[in-house]
N, C-alpha and C positions, 0 to 999 in steps of 0.2 A: 396335068401339071407334073413337072418332074420334081424329084426330091430336092434338087438344087433351088428351084423356084419357091418351094414351100419353106425351105430353110431361110432364104432371103426375106420372105414375107414375115416369118416369125421374128427374125432379128430386127426388122424395121419396126414392127409393132412394139416390140420390147423397148427399143430405143426411144420411140415416140412417147410411150407411157412413162419412161424414166424422166424424160425432159419435161413432160407435162406437170410432174410433181414440182419441179423447180419453178415453173411459171405460176403455179398455184400458191406459192409461198406468200403468206400474209405476215406483216410486221407484228412483232410481239406487243406486250403491254406498254412499252415505251412510246408507241405511236400515239398514245392518248394525249401527248403534249399538244396536239393540234386541237384538242377540245377547248372551245372558247371559254368555258367556265374556269379553266386552270389559270386564266389571266386575271381573275378576280382574287386578290390576295388580301387577307386580314393580318395586321401586324401591330406591334407596339401597344399591346394591351396594358393599360394603366388604371388602377394599381395592378401589380403583378399577380398572375393567377395563384390561387391558394394551392399549396402542396405541402404535405406533411414533412417530406424530406428537405425541400429547398426553401419554401416560403410559408412557414407556419405563423402567419400574421393575420390578425383581425383588422378589418377596416371599420371606420366609424359609420354609424347610420347617416344617411343623406350625403355620403361621400361623393365626390366627383369622380367620374371615370372618363377614359378616352381611348381611342384606337385609331389606326390609320387603315384606309381601304384604298386599294389601287384604283387608278383612273379608268380601268376597264369596267368598273361597276357603274350602274345607272344611278345617279345621285338621288332621284326621286323615289327609288325603290328601297333605300337604306332604312331599315327599322331595327330597333332593339327591344327585346322582350325578356321579362322574367316570368317563367311559366307562360301563361297566356296574357299577362298584363303588359301592355305596350308602355315603354318608358320614353318620355319626351327627350329628344336629342336635338342638337344643332349639328348641321352638316355643312362644313366650310370647304370649298374647293381650294386646294393648295397645288403646288407645282407638280407633284407626282401622284396626286389622287385626292382623297377626301379626309379631312380631320373630323371625327365624330366625337362629340362631347355630350355628357349628360350627368344627372345626379341620381343616386340610388333613391328609389321611392321610400316614403316613410314606413310603408308596410314591411320593408325588408330590414328587420332588426332581430338580433339574437338567433341567427340561423345561417345555414349555408345557402347560397343562391348561385344560380348560373345565369349569366348574362348571355342571351342568345342573339346573335347578329345575323340579319338576313339582307341579301342584296341580289339584284338581278345583274347578270353579265350580258355579253354580246349575244344576240339572238334570243334573248329572253330566258336564258338558263338561270336556275336558282342556285345560289351559293349560301351556305350556312356555316357559321363558326361560333365560338363563344369561349367564355372562361368562367371558372369557379371562384367565388369569393366567400370568405367567412366574415359575416357582419356581426359586430358586437352589439351589446344592448345599450 
C-alpha cells in the first residue's frame, strides 16, 4: 500500500465515525411526551389543596371533594385513598373525561390528610396524584 492509499483509508474511516455519531443521536427528555401515561391528567382539585402561603384553610369533616381526570384514564381503575383506606367515590363520564366525587371519611378529623388518586392509562400504565387538606375538628 502506498502512503496515499493509507491516507485515504484513514480519512474515510474518520469521516464515517464522525457521521455515525450523528446517526446515533437520541432525542432528549422531551421525547417522553409519547409516553401514554402523560395523557392521564388530574385537575380541578376541590377543595383547593392546602398551602401555608396560598390557601391556609381548614375544611370541615365529612366535606365533599371532587376532581377531573382526562378521558385517557380507564374509568374502572379510578380509586381514591387516604393512607391505605379506600374512600368511596362516584365516577361520572363527562365530555372531556371523568368527574370524580366523594366525601371525606369520618376518621379524617383534626389533622392533615392527603387524598391520593390512582388511575390506569393506555397500555395499563399507572398514574398517581393527590392533594393535601387540613381537616378541622
